[in-house]
C-alpha positions in Angstrom: 14.1 -11.8 40.5 12.8 -8.1 40.5 12.8 -5.7 37.3 13.2 -2.0 38.1 11.8 0.0 35.2 12.6 3.8 37.5 11.9 5.5 41.0 10.4 8.9 41.7 11.0 10.9 44.9 8.6 13.1 45.9 9.5 15.0 49.2 7.1 17.8 50.3 8.1 20.8 53.0 4.6 22.3 54.1 5.1 25.9 55.4 1.1 27.1 55.9 -2.0 25.4 55.3 -3.8 25.7 53.1 -5.9 28.7 54.2 -2.3 30.1 54.1 -1.9 30.7 58.6 2.0 29.4 58.5 3.0 26.2 61.0 6.3 24.8 62.1 7.4 23.0 58.8 7.0 19.5 58.2 9.1 17.6 56.1 7.2 14.3 53.9 8.7 12.6 51.2 7.7 9.4 49.5 9.8 7.0 47.4 7.8 5.2 44.4 9.6 2.5 42.2 8.3 1.1 38.8 8.4 -2.8 38.8 7.0 -5.5 36.0 5.2 -7.9 37.4 5.4 -11.3 37.2 2.9 -12.4 37.7 0.7 -10.6 35.2 -2.1 -11.7 33.7 -3.0 -15.2 35.3 -3.4 -16.1 38.7 -1.7 -17.3 41.0 -2.7 -18.7 44.7 1.1 -18.2 45.3 1.7 -14.8 45.3 5.5 -15.1 48.0 7.5 -14.3 44.3 5.8 -10.3 45.3 6.4 -11.3 49.3 10.3 -10.7 48.0 10.4 -8.1 46.2 7.8 -6.1 48.6 10.7 -6.7 51.2 14.1 -6.2 48.8 13.3 -3.5 47.1 11.2 -1.8 50.5 14.5 -2.1 51.7 15.8 0.0 49.6 13.0 2.4 49.4 12.1 2.6 53.4 16.5 4.1 53.5 16.0 6.4 51.0 12.6 7.7 52.0 14.5 8.2 55.8 17.1 10.2 54.4 15.4 12.8 53.1 13.9 14.3 55.7 14.1 17.2 57.4 13.2 16.0 61.3 13.3 13.0 63.1 10.2 10.3 60.8 6.9 10.6 62.5 5.1 8.8 60.8 4.6 6.9 56.9 2.8 4.8 54.7 3.0 2.1 52.4 0.8 1.7 48.8 1.0 0.0 45.9 -0.9 0.4 42.0 -1.2 -2.5 39.9 -1.9 -2.1 36.2 -4.8 -3.2 34.6 -2.7 -6.9 33.3 -3.1 -7.8 37.1 -5.0 -8.5 40.3 -5.5 -6.3 43.3 -4.1 -8.7 45.8 -0.9 -9.4 44.1 -0.9 -5.8 45.4 -0.8 -6.7 49.1 1.2 -8.8 48.2 3.6 -6.4 47.6 2.4 -3.7 50.4 2.0 -5.9 53.4 4.2 -9.5 53.9 7.5 -8.6 54.2 7.9 -4.6 53.3 6.5 -3.3 57.1 9.3 -4.3 58.3 12.6 -3.2 56.2 9.7 0.4 57.0 10.4 0.0 61.0 14.0 -0.8 60.7 14.7 2.2 58.6 13.1 4.4 61.3 14.3 2.5 64.6 11.1 0.8 65.2 7.9 1.4 64.8 5.0 0.2 67.6 1.7 1.3 65.3 0.8 -0.3 62.7 1.9 0.9 59.5 -1.2 2.1 57.2 -2.1 1.4 53.7 -4.1 1.3 50.3 -3.8 -1.2 47.1 -5.4 -0.4 44.3 -5.6 -1.0 40.7 -5.3 1.1 37.6 -3.6 2.8 34.1 -1.3 5.4 33.4 -1.0 8.8 35.6 -3.2 7.2 38.4 -3.5 9.5 41.6 -3.5 7.1 44.9 -4.0 8.4 48.3 -1.0 6.7 50.7 -2.3 7.3 53.5 -0.2 8.1 56.9 0.0 7.8 60.7 1.6 8.5 63.7 4.8 5.4 63.9 4.0 5.0 66.9 0.9 5.7 68.2 -2.3 5.1 66.8 -4.6 6.6 68.7 -2.7 10.2 67.1 -5.7 12.4 65.5 -2.9 14.3 64.1 -0.8 12.7 62.3 -3.8 10.7 60.1 -2.2 12.6 57.1 -2.4 11.6 53.3 0.3 12.0 50.1 -2.0 11.7 46.6 0.8 10.0 44.7 1.6 9.4 40.9 3.3 9.2 37.6 3.1 9.8 34.3 3.7 6.7 32.8 3.2 4.1 35.4 1.8 1.8 36.2 2.0 0.1 32.0 -0.6 -3.4 32.5 2.4 -5.3 33.7 3.3 -2.9 36.3 3.3 -2.4 40.3 4.6 1.0 41.3 5.3 0.4 45.6 5.3 3.1 47.5 6.1 4.6 50.3 6.8 7.5 52.5 7.3 9.1 55.6 6.7 12.0 57.4 9.0 14.4 60.1 5.5 15.7 62.2 1.3 15.6 61.2 -1.0 18.3 59.6 -0.5 21.9 59.9 -2.0 23.0 62.4 -4.2 20.4 63.8 -7.0 21.3 65.5 -9.1 17.4 66.4 -7.8 16.1 69.5 -4.9 13.8 71.0 -7.3 10.3 70.4 -10.5 8.6 71.3 -11.9 10.8 75.0 -12.5 8.6 77.6 -16.3 9.9 78.7 
């Protein structure tokens, strides 16, 4: 059973780069969910309970996030922050085995691996959620990051599950379209 304490939705609409150069609007949406970690405080070989939480909760969060974009989803990413009574592998269990399928379903596909990050942290710690193009893993224009945090989470016995979508890449990308073949 999922014990959800809270959800947070973050939406950014970028209209200029950091230097003020205007760009086409890019919306990025992240949904974060704070859940009780059923394995906090103990080692377990069996992480399947967290696999199920990631998949079930992920389906709900993915649909919410994708619906908030202003344009068609172009990139995605996922992350987890595990409270200090947990271990890093518990975060991996939330985001790897079963979260990808509902994230892809929410955007009608997705050929590329979903970039991810997990870490241990105290309440308020930030995580850099990586973004990458949903179909082209070599689209340099879509390599991006959202830095996310919740001031009161995770508590030591919680996990913050994060997922995000964007309808574009970085503002005014100029690094090329992918590997250069010589």
